[in-house]
N, C-alpha and C positions, 0 to 999 in steps of 0.2 A: 189877532187875525193871522193864522198860520199860512194863509194863502200867499202872503207876501214873501215869506221865506221859500215857499214852494216855487214861486215864480222866479226868484233870484237864482235858485239852484237850477231850474229848468233852463234859464237863459245861459247860465254858465255851461251846462251840458251841451246845449245846442251850439254855442260858440266853439267849444272844444272839438266837437264832431265836424263842424264846418271847416275849421283849420286843418284837422287831420286829413280830410278828404279834398282839400283845396276847392271847396264849394264857393260859388259866386254869391250873388245877392239872395237873401232869404225872402221867400214870398209867403210861406205858410208853415205852421207847425200844427200837427194833429196830435192830440193827446186823448187818453182814455182815463176817465175818472169814475171809480166805483162808488155806488151809493153808500157803502159802509165806511168810506174814508173820511167822512164828515167834512169834505171839501165842498164849498159852495161854488158851483161853476160861474155864477155871475160875479162873485167876489174875486175869483181867480182871473176872470176876464178884465175886471177893473184894475186889479194889481198889475196885470200884464201891460195894459195900456199906459199906466202911470210909469212903470219901469222902462218901457220901450220909448216913451216920448222923448224927443230930442236926441235919439241915438240912431244907429243904423238899423235898429229893430222897429223903428216907428213905421206904421203902416202894414206890418206883418199880420197876417190873418191867424188868429188862434182858433182852431177848429176843435171843439170839445165834444167828445162822445161820452154821454152819460150811460153807465152800465148798471142795470138793476141787479139786486141781490137774487141769486139763484142757489138752490141747494140740490143735493142728489140723495135719493133714498138709499139707505144702507142695505135694504132688502132687495128691491126690484131694480135699482139703479136708475129709476126715472129722474130726470131733471125737472125742477119746478120752481116757480117764484117763491121766495121766502118773505114773510112779513116778520121783520126782526122784533116786533112787539107782541106777536101772537104765537100760539102753538103752531109749529111748522111741521105738520104731518103731510106725508105724501098723498096727493089726491087720487093716486091709482090704487095703492095697497094699504094706506094708513100707517106705513112705517115712518120712522124718524129720519130726519135729514142727518147725514154724516158729516156735514160741514158745508162751507161755501164753495160753490163751483165758480161763481163770478160775483162781482160787487165789491171786491177789495182792491181793484186795480188802481194804480196811479202811474201811468206809463206815457212816455213819449213814443208815439206810434210811428210817425214819419215827419220828414221835413221836405218841403218843396223849395227848390232853389232854381235860380236862372243860370 
């Protein structure tokens, strides 16, 4: 379960940023998780609750935004949903996707503090 190592790294990053900015009590962490990261949001949430339990992070809300996979046509530049298991042709012109536009994110978006 790599979610545990992700959570411990995330907590470390949050703590460093709070110390750097002299932040008070943490209330909420917002993260963005792309579909292609193979990170399970519920496993991430469970690991966060376990790691935060009994610490100053206990009770902090973990807000997870799940980001679907999208590609962009190399011909007409249209952005469209990609199905990673099927042929990913542009629905507008039939061209191929030139790669992922979204769905590979694993980011801390924001922290809400008092």
